[in-house]
C-alpha positions as CSV (number, residue, x, y, z in Angstrom):
1,M,-18.7,-33.4,2.9
2,P,-19.0,-30.3,5.1
3,R,-21.8,-30.5,7.6
4,L,-24.0,-27.8,6.0
5,M,-26.6,-28.2,8.7
6,S,-24.3,-26.1,10.8
7,V,-24.5,-23.2,8.4
8,W,-27.1,-20.5,9.1
9,R,-28.3,-17.7,6.8
10,H,-29.0,-14.3,8.4
11,P,-32.6,-13.4,7.8
12,T,-31.9,-9.7,7.1
13,H,-28.7,-9.3,5.2
14,K,-28.7,-12.9,3.8
15,V,-25.0,-13.6,4.7
16,Y,-24.1,-17.2,5.7
17,Y,-22.6,-18.0,9.1
18,I,-21.1,-21.1,10.6
19,R,-22.8,-22.0,13.8
20,E,-21.5,-24.8,16.0
21,P,-22.4,-25.8,19.6
22,I,-19.6,-25.2,22.2
23,P,-19.2,-28.3,24.4
24,A,-20.6,-27.8,27.9
25,D,-17.3,-28.3,29.6
26,L,-15.8,-25.4,27.6
27,Q,-18.7,-22.9,27.9
28,A,-17.3,-21.3,31.0
29,A,-13.9,-20.7,29.3
30,A,-15.8,-19.2,26.4
31,G,-17.4,-16.6,28.6
32,G,-20.7,-18.4,29.0
33,K,-21.3,-18.7,25.3
34,Q,-23.1,-21.8,24.1
35,T,-22.8,-21.3,20.4
36,Y,-19.8,-20.4,18.2
37,K,-20.9,-18.2,15.3
38,R,-18.8,-16.5,12.6
39,S,-19.7,-14.9,9.3
40,L,-18.5,-16.6,6.1
41,G,-18.9,-13.3,4.2
42,V,-20.9,-14.8,1.3
43,K,-24.6,-14.9,0.3
44,T,-24.8,-18.1,-1.8
45,L,-24.8,-21.7,-0.7
46,P,-22.1,-22.8,-3.2
47,E,-19.8,-20.2,-1.9
48,A,-20.6,-21.2,1.7
49,R,-19.7,-24.8,0.9
50,K,-16.3,-23.7,-0.3
51,L,-15.5,-21.8,2.9
52,Y,-17.2,-24.1,5.4
53,Q,-14.3,-26.5,5.9
54,D,-11.8,-23.7,6.6
55,A,-14.3,-22.2,9.0
56,L,-14.8,-25.5,10.7
57,D,-11.0,-25.9,11.1
58,A,-11.0,-22.4,12.7
59,F,-13.7,-23.5,15.1
60,K,-11.7,-26.6,16.1
61,A,-8.7,-24.4,16.7
62,Y,-10.8,-22.2,18.9
63,L,-11.9,-25.1,21.0
64,A,-8.3,-26.3,21.3
65,S,-7.3,-22.8,22.5
66,L,-10.1,-23.0,25.2
67,R,-8.9,-26.5,26.3
68,S,-5.3,-25.4,26.6
69,G,-6.3,-22.6,28.9
70,P,-6.2,-18.8,28.7
71,K,-3.0,-17.4,27.1
72,R,-1.1,-14.5,28.7
73,L,-0.3,-11.8,26.1
74,T,2.9,-9.9,26.4
75,A,2.7,-6.1,26.1
76,A,4.2,-6.3,22.6
77,E,1.6,-8.9,21.6
78,V,-1.2,-6.7,23.0
79,E,0.0,-3.7,21.0
80,A,0.5,-5.8,17.8
81,L,-3.0,-7.2,18.1
82,V,-4.5,-3.8,18.5
83,G,-2.4,-2.7,15.5
84,V,-4.1,-5.3,13.4
85,W,-7.5,-3.8,14.4
86,Y,-6.2,-0.3,13.8
87,R,-4.8,-1.0,10.4
88,E,-7.8,-2.9,9.1
89,N,-10.3,-0.1,10.2
90,L,-8.0,2.6,8.8
91,E,-7.9,0.9,5.4
92,A,-11.7,0.3,5.5
93,W,-12.7,3.8,6.5
94,S,-10.2,5.9,4.6
95,A,-11.6,5.5,1.1
96,D,-14.6,7.6,2.0
97,P,-14.1,9.1,5.5
98,G,-17.2,11.4,5.5
99,A,-17.3,14.6,7.5
100,A,-14.7,15.5,10.1
101,E,-17.4,16.6,12.5
102,H,-18.7,13.1,12.7
103,W,-15.4,11.7,13.9
104,E,-14.8,14.5,16.3
105,A,-18.3,13.9,17.8
106,A,-17.6,10.1,17.9
107,A,-14.5,10.7,19.9
108,L,-16.2,13.2,22.2
109,Y,-19.0,10.7,23.0
110,L,-16.8,7.7,23.7
111,P,-17.2,6.7,27.4
112,G,-14.4,8.7,29.1
113,G,-13.4,10.1,25.7
114,D,-12.9,13.6,27.2
115,D,-10.7,12.2,29.9
116,P,-8.5,9.1,29.0
117,G,-7.9,8.5,32.7
118,D,-11.6,8.0,33.5
119,D,-12.6,4.3,33.1
120,V,-16.3,4.7,34.0
121,D,-18.3,2.6,31.5
122,R,-15.3,2.2,29.3
123,A,-14.8,-1.5,30.0
124,R,-18.4,-2.2,29.2
125,F,-18.2,-0.2,25.9
126,V,-14.9,-1.7,24.6
127,K,-15.6,-5.3,25.7
128,P,-17.4,-6.5,22.6
129,Y,-14.7,-5.0,20.3
130,A,-12.0,-6.8,22.3
131,E,-13.9,-10.0,22.2
132,R,-14.5,-9.8,18.4
133,L,-10.8,-9.1,17.9
134,L,-9.7,-12.1,20.0
135,H,-12.4,-14.3,18.4
136,S,-11.2,-13.4,14.9
137,H,-7.7,-14.7,15.9
138,N,-9.0,-17.8,17.8
139,L,-7.5,-16.5,21.0
140,S,-8.5,-17.2,24.6
141,V,-6.6,-14.9,27.0
142,D,-6.4,-14.5,30.7
143,A,-8.2,-11.7,32.6
144,G,-5.1,-9.5,32.9
145,S,-4.4,-9.7,29.2
146,F,-8.0,-9.0,28.3
147,E,-8.0,-5.9,30.5
148,R,-4.7,-4.6,28.9
149,L,-6.1,-5.3,25.4
150,A,-9.3,-3.5,26.1
151,D,-7.5,-0.5,27.5
152,R,-5.1,-0.2,24.6
153,L,-7.9,-0.8,22.1
154,F,-9.9,2.1,23.6
155,R,-6.9,4.5,23.5
156,R,-6.2,3.6,19.9
157,M,-9.8,4.2,19.1
158,L,-9.2,7.8,20.1
159,D,-6.1,7.9,17.8
160,L,-8.0,6.4,14.9
161,F,-10.9,8.8,15.2
162,E,-8.5,11.7,15.3
163,R,-6.8,10.4,12.2
164,M,-10.1,9.9,10.4
165,A,-11.1,13.5,11.2
166,M,-7.9,14.6,9.5
167,R,-8.6,12.4,6.5
168,A,-12.1,13.7,6.3
169,G,-10.5,17.2,6.1
170,G,-8.3,16.1,3.2
171,N,-5.1,15.2,5.0
172,F,-4.2,11.7,3.6
173,S,-0.6,11.8,4.7
174,P,0.8,8.5,6.1
175,D,-0.4,7.8,9.6
176,P,2.7,7.9,11.9
177,V,0.8,5.8,14.5
178,L,1.2,2.7,12.3
179,A,4.9,2.8,12.9
180,E,4.3,2.4,16.6
181,F,2.7,-1.1,16.3
182,P,5.0,-4.2,16.3
183,P,4.1,-6.8,13.6
184,W,1.7,-9.4,14.7
185,A,3.4,-12.9,14.8
186,P,6.0,-12.0,12.2
187,A,8.0,-15.2,12.6
188,A,5.2,-17.6,13.1
189,L,4.4,-18.3,9.5
190,V,3.8,-22.0,9.8
191,A,1.1,-24.0,8.0
192,G,-1.4,-26.0,10.0
193,P,-1.2,-29.7,10.4
194,G,-0.6,-31.3,7.1
195,G,0.7,-28.0,5.5
196,G,0.9,-28.2,1.7
197,L,-0.3,-24.7,1.0
198,T,0.8,-23.3,-2.3
199,F,0.6,-19.8,-3.8
200,D,-2.1,-21.0,-6.2
201,A,-4.1,-22.5,-3.4
202,M,-3.7,-19.4,-1.4
203,F,-4.9,-17.3,-4.4
204,E,-7.9,-19.5,-5.0
205,R,-8.9,-19.2,-1.3
206,W,-8.7,-15.4,-1.7
207,T,-10.8,-15.4,-4.8
208,N,-13.5,-17.5,-3.2
209,E,-13.6,-15.4,0.0
210,V,-15.9,-12.7,-1.5
211,E,-17.0,-11.7,-5.0
212,R,-14.3,-9.5,-6.6
213,A,-14.1,-7.5,-9.7
214,P,-12.5,-9.4,-12.7
215,G,-9.9,-6.6,-13.1
216,T,-8.9,-6.9,-9.4
217,V,-8.5,-10.7,-9.7
218,T,-6.4,-10.4,-12.8
219,E,-4.2,-7.7,-11.3
220,T,-3.7,-9.5,-8.0
221,R,-2.9,-12.8,-9.8
222,A,-0.1,-11.0,-11.7
223,I,1.3,-9.5,-8.6
224,L,1.3,-12.8,-6.7
225,R,3.0,-14.6,-9.6
226,A,5.7,-11.8,-9.7
227,F,6.3,-12.3,-6.0
228,Q,6.5,-16.0,-6.3
229,E,9.0,-15.6,-9.1
230,H,11.0,-13.3,-6.8
231,V,11.2,-15.7,-3.9
232,G,11.8,-18.7,-6.2
233,H,9.6,-21.3,-4.5
234,D,6.0,-22.3,-4.1
235,D,5.6,-22.4,-0.3
236,P,3.9,-19.3,1.2
237,A,4.7,-20.6,4.7
238,K,8.4,-20.2,4.2
239,V,8.2,-16.5,3.2
240,E,9.6,-14.1,5.8
241,T,9.2,-10.4,6.2
242,A,12.8,-9.9,4.9
243,D,11.7,-11.6,1.6
244,V,8.9,-9.1,1.2
245,E,11.2,-6.2,2.0
246,R,13.7,-7.3,-0.7
247,W,10.9,-7.6,-3.3
248,R,9.5,-4.2,-2.2
249,D,12.9,-2.5,-2.6
250,A,13.5,-4.2,-6.0
251,L,10.2,-2.7,-7.3
252,L,11.5,0.7,-6.4
253,I,14.4,0.1,-8.8
254,K,12.6,-1.7,-11.5
255,G,8.9,-2.4,-11.9
256,P,7.1,-4.8,-14.3
257,S,7.4,-2.3,-17.1
258,G,11.1,-1.9,-16.5
259,Q,10.7,1.6,-15.0
260,P,11.2,2.3,-11.2
261,L,8.0,2.5,-9.2
262,R,7.1,5.2,-6.6
263,R,6.9,4.2,-2.9
264,S,3.2,5.0,-2.8
265,T,2.5,2.7,-5.8
266,V,4.5,-0.1,-4.2
267,Q,2.7,0.3,-0.9
268,R,-0.9,0.8,-2.1
269,K,-0.9,-1.6,-5.0
270,Y,1.7,-4.3,-4.6
271,L,2.1,-4.7,-0.9
272,A,-1.6,-4.2,-0.3
273,A,-2.5,-6.9,-2.8
274,L,0.0,-9.4,-1.4
275,S,-1.2,-8.7,2.1
276,T,-4.9,-9.3,1.3
277,V,-4.1,-12.7,-0.2
278,Y,-2.1,-13.7,2.8
279,R,-4.8,-12.5,5.2
280,A,-7.3,-14.8,3.4
281,S,-5.2,-17.8,4.5
282,Q,-4.5,-16.7,8.1
283,G,-6.0,-18.8,10.8
284,R,-5.6,-22.1,12.6
285,G,-5.9,-25.6,11.1
286,R,-4.7,-27.5,8.1
287,G,-3.3,-25.3,5.3
288,R,-3.5,-22.1,7.3
289,L,-0.9,-19.5,8.1
290,S,-0.6,-18.0,11.6
291,G,1.0,-14.8,10.4
292,N,1.3,-12.3,7.5
293,P,4.9,-11.5,6.4
294,V,3.7,-8.2,4.8
295,E,2.8,-6.8,8.2
296,G,6.4,-5.9,9.0
297,A,7.3,-4.7,5.5
298,W,5.1,-1.7,5.1
299,F,6.8,1.7,4.5
300,R,6.6,3.6,7.7
301,G,6.2,7.3,8.5
302,R,8.2,9.6,6.2
303,Q,9.6,6.6,4.3
304,F,6.2,6.3,2.6
305,S,6.0,9.9,1.6
306,D,6.7,10.7,-2.1
307,S,6.7,14.4,-1.5
308,E,10.5,14.7,-1.9
309,E,10.1,13.2,-5.4
310,V,8.0,16.2,-6.6
311,R,10.3,18.8,-8.1
312,A,9.9,22.5,-8.4
313,Y,9.1,24.1,-11.7
314,N,12.1,25.8,-13.2
315,A,12.2,29.4,-14.2
316,D,11.3,28.8,-17.8
317,E,8.4,26.5,-16.8
318,V,7.0,29.0,-14.3
319,A,7.2,31.8,-16.9
320,R,5.5,29.7,-19.5
321,I,2.7,28.7,-17.1
322,L,2.1,32.2,-15.9
323,R,2.0,33.7,-19.4
324,A,-0.5,31.0,-20.4
325,C,-2.7,32.0,-17.5
326,R,-3.2,35.5,-19.1
327,H,-5.2,33.9,-21.9
328,E,-7.7,32.2,-19.6
329,T,-11.1,33.4,-18.4
330,L,-11.9,30.8,-15.8
331,P,-10.8,32.3,-12.4
332,E,-9.0,29.2,-11.2
333,L,-7.0,28.9,-14.4
334,R,-6.3,32.7,-14.5
335,W,-5.3,33.3,-11.0
336,L,-4.7,30.1,-9.0
337,P,-1.2,29.4,-10.4
338,W,-0.2,33.0,-9.8
339,L,-1.5,32.9,-6.2
340,M,0.2,29.6,-5.3
341,V,3.6,30.4,-6.9
342,Y,3.8,33.8,-5.2
343,T,2.5,32.8,-1.7
344,G,3.5,29.1,-1.4
345,A,-0.1,28.3,-0.4
346,R,-1.1,24.6,-0.6
347,F,-3.8,23.9,-3.1
348,R,-6.4,23.2,-0.4
349,E,-5.5,26.4,1.4
350,A,-5.9,28.5,-1.8
351,V,-9.2,27.0,-3.1
352,Q,-11.1,27.4,0.2
353,C,-10.3,31.1,0.5
354,V,-13.2,33.6,0.5
355,D,-13.0,37.2,-0.6
356,S,-12.5,38.5,2.9
357,D,-9.3,36.4,3.2
358,I,-7.5,39.0,1.1
359,R,-6.8,41.6,3.8
360,E,-4.8,44.8,4.3
361,H,-2.9,46.0,7.4
362,E,-0.8,49.1,7.5
363,G,-0.7,49.3,3.8
364,I,0.3,45.6,3.3
365,V,-2.1,43.5,1.3
366,Y,-1.9,39.8,2.4
367,L,-3.5,36.4,2.2
368,S,-4.9,35.2,5.5
369,I,-4.9,31.4,5.8
370,N,-7.3,30.8,8.7
371,R,-10.1,28.7,10.2
372,D,-12.6,31.5,10.3
373,H,-15.3,29.2,8.8
374,E,-16.1,25.8,10.2
375,W,-15.8,24.1,6.8
376,K,-12.2,25.3,6.3
377,R,-9.5,22.7,6.6
378,V,-5.8,23.3,7.2
379,K,-2.9,20.9,7.7
380,G,-2.6,19.9,11.4
381,K,-4.7,18.2,14.1
382,P,-8.3,19.5,14.4
383,G,-8.8,21.8,17.4
384,Q,-5.1,22.4,17.9
385,A,-2.9,25.3,16.9
386,S,-1.3,24.7,13.5
387,P,1.7,26.4,11.8
388,S,-0.3,26.3,8.6
389,L,-2.4,29.2,10.0
390,R,-0.5,32.2,8.8
391,D,-0.6,35.6,6.9
392,V,1.4,35.9,3.6
393,P,2.0,39.3,2.0
394,L,1.1,39.4,-1.7
395,H,3.9,40.1,-4.1
396,R,3.9,43.4,-6.0
397,H,3.9,41.5,-9.3
398,L,0.8,39.6,-8.4
399,M,-1.0,42.9,-7.5
400,A,0.3,44.6,-10.6
401,E,-1.0,41.8,-12.7
402,G,-4.5,42.8,-11.6
403,F,-5.3,40.3,-8.8
404,G,-6.4,43.0,-6.5
405,D,-8.9,44.2,-9.1
406,Y,-10.2,40.7,-9.5
407,V,-10.8,40.4,-5.8
408,K,-12.7,43.7,-5.7
409,S,-15.0,42.4,-8.5
410,L,-16.1,39.4,-6.4
411,D,-19.1,39.2,-4.0
412,P,-17.6,40.3,-0.6
413,T,-19.2,37.3,1.1
414,G,-18.3,34.8,-1.7
415,F,-15.4,32.5,-2.5
416,L,-12.2,33.6,-4.1
417,F,-12.7,30.9,-6.7
418,P,-16.5,30.4,-6.9
419,R,-16.4,27.2,-9.0
420,L,-14.3,25.5,-6.4
421,K,-16.5,26.1,-3.4
422,P,-17.1,23.1,-1.0
423,R,-19.7,20.6,-2.0
424,P,-23.1,20.6,-0.1
425,D,-21.8,17.7,2.1
426,G,-19.1,20.0,3.4
427,R,-16.2,18.2,1.7
428,P,-13.9,20.1,-0.6
429,N,-14.7,20.1,-4.4
430,E,-11.2,19.0,-5.4
431,G,-11.6,16.3,-8.0
432,R,-12.6,18.3,-11.0
433,P,-10.4,21.3,-10.4
434,V,-7.3,19.3,-9.9
435,T,-8.0,17.3,-13.1
436,S,-8.8,20.4,-15.1
437,L,-5.6,22.1,-13.9
438,R,-3.5,19.1,-14.7
439,T,-5.0,18.8,-18.1
440,W,-4.6,22.5,-18.7
441,V,-0.9,22.5,-17.7
442,A,-0.3,19.5,-19.9
443,K,-2.1,21.0,-23.0
444,F,-1.1,24.6,-22.9
445,A,1.8,25.3,-20.6
446,M,4.0,22.2,-20.7
447,P,2.9,20.1,-23.7
448,D,6.2,18.1,-23.6
449,E,5.5,15.0,-21.5
450,G,9.2,14.6,-20.6
451,S,9.3,18.1,-19.0
452,R,6.4,17.2,-16.7
453,Q,8.1,14.3,-15.1
454,R,8.2,14.5,-11.3
455,T,6.1,17.6,-11.3
456,S,2.7,18.1,-9.6
457,P,0.3,20.5,-11.3
458,T,-0.4,22.1,-7.9
459,H,2.3,21.2,-5.3
460,S,5.2,22.0,-7.6
461,F,4.3,25.7,-7.2
462,R,4.9,25.4,-3.5
463,H,8.3,23.8,-4.1
464,T,9.1,26.6,-6.5
465,F,8.2,29.2,-3.9
466,E,10.4,27.5,-1.3
467,D,13.3,27.7,-3.7
468,L,12.6,31.4,-4.3
469,L,12.6,32.0,-0.5
470,R,15.9,30.2,-0.2
471,H,17.5,32.8,-2.5
472,A,15.7,35.6,-0.7
473,T,16.8,34.8,2.8
474,E,19.0,32.4,4.8
475,D,16.6,32.7,7.8
476,E,15.2,29.2,7.9
477,E,12.7,30.0,10.7
478,L,11.3,32.9,8.7
479,R,11.0,30.7,5.6
480,R,9.0,28.2,7.7
481,D,6.8,30.9,9.1
482,I,5.9,32.1,5.6
483,Q,5.4,28.6,4.2
484,G,3.4,27.4,7.2
485,R,5.9,24.6,8.1
486,S,6.9,23.2,11.5
487,D,10.3,22.1,12.6
488,G,8.7,19.9,15.3
489,S,10.1,22.0,18.2
490,S,7.9,23.3,21.0
491,A,9.4,26.8,20.5
492,R,7.4,27.0,17.2
493,G,4.2,27.5,19.3
494,Y,5.5,30.5,21.3
495,G,5.1,34.2,20.4
496,D,3.3,35.7,17.4
497,G,5.8,34.9,14.8
498,H,7.4,37.3,12.3
499,S,5.7,40.5,11.5
500,L,4.0,41.2,8.2
501,K,6.6,43.9,7.4
502,R,9.4,41.4,7.8
503,K,7.7,38.8,5.7
504,Q,7.0,41.4,3.0
505,E,10.6,42.5,2.9
506,V,11.7,39.0,2.1
507,I,8.9,38.2,-0.4
508,E,9.6,41.4,-2.3
509,R,13.2,40.3,-2.9
510,I,11.8,37.7,-5.3
511,R,12.1,39.0,-8.9
512,P,9.0,38.9,-11.1
513,L,8.7,35.5,-12.6
514,C,7.6,36.4,-16.1
């Protein structure tokens, strides 16, 4: 029976910990620590009993690593280990990232955060994070490896805080930094002494790890069984990254319902579920795995994006939607589709506009997409120039429809779409408007479900505008300037771009859409 006298319950948050004395001859190697302590992540004694033996095995593995002496990590191993930390925190914080200002302030106040070359106080700050990371993997490393790990961990903190500021601003695009990390121990999937781990045992360990919603348990069990059926055996230790990649690619062709799945669904649902189950069995000791085969199988960078799968509305669909808008009284339903299809504005760019963003210069009325208010968010890194900042002339058909009169009727200091103004916490009020617009398009403009396949109620307008621009001009640079896109070249940041007059000439070549 597990030695429960070594389990300790935290007096404040009531979580159980394993606490074991470190032998005197190993305390120096443990950095002077006399006691090994690790959270079991549960608040009841029966749950602690289930997890204690695995935690004790991890403790014994930790002592073994101390006895074998400090390990030297290669540069790739350092970066892979930092990648584990980066990915886990990105997943944990992305669900509700809060305000962008908090992340920007956090990066600013990191020791040396304003100058990555300044290491004053940095080592002291990052030391506990590096120690916890090594401790979680039962690693004892030499001084040089620890120093390199701490340095890379600090630099990736800055990257992570910058990414979280972007997500707090609404940019949830795939993080390209993830593609820079090599997988952690991709080929070392070997069970501990005695082995014998099965998929069912791995799943049971995952369910006992923390309390989970019944729906999550049922869904994850089905995903794990589907994966087991795909690999054709019951030994999780034999699974390699290539097996996961083949399963991943098969789901893109045919999912459980017989229909192909989108990359985002495969990534966020299937790979994520499989990864969490594997992580629950990682560690040292009997029946443990030293690696996670899913780590090397994630979609990376643009591979993960489903944006190319969103199609433009065709001419008949656009005309039907715009005509349906004429019967609406809510400003966002009356004017938002018209504004997006004739300017190519992203949904976020359009809904955060204020009355004064409709401007006039030398007789040209245009939409200014700017950062004139601190709560405005545009695509791009905070604090840096962005191609999304631009001026787009308004098409004559939009003005003839009465959009100019609508703008004049608004409070000069108010929002262009008052119901969509940002929430009191500074975050954009997107959920209800997107839902209502999707419902409205489905009910009134495009009632046939088949016709709505691969369309987005908001982003398809931007795709439509891009197609219209292609017919209006072959000048790709001009199209990017109007759309607020970047080609990735440094030349894009030089000069003032194309004039309003030149943009207007191209936009006016677009024929009225209804």
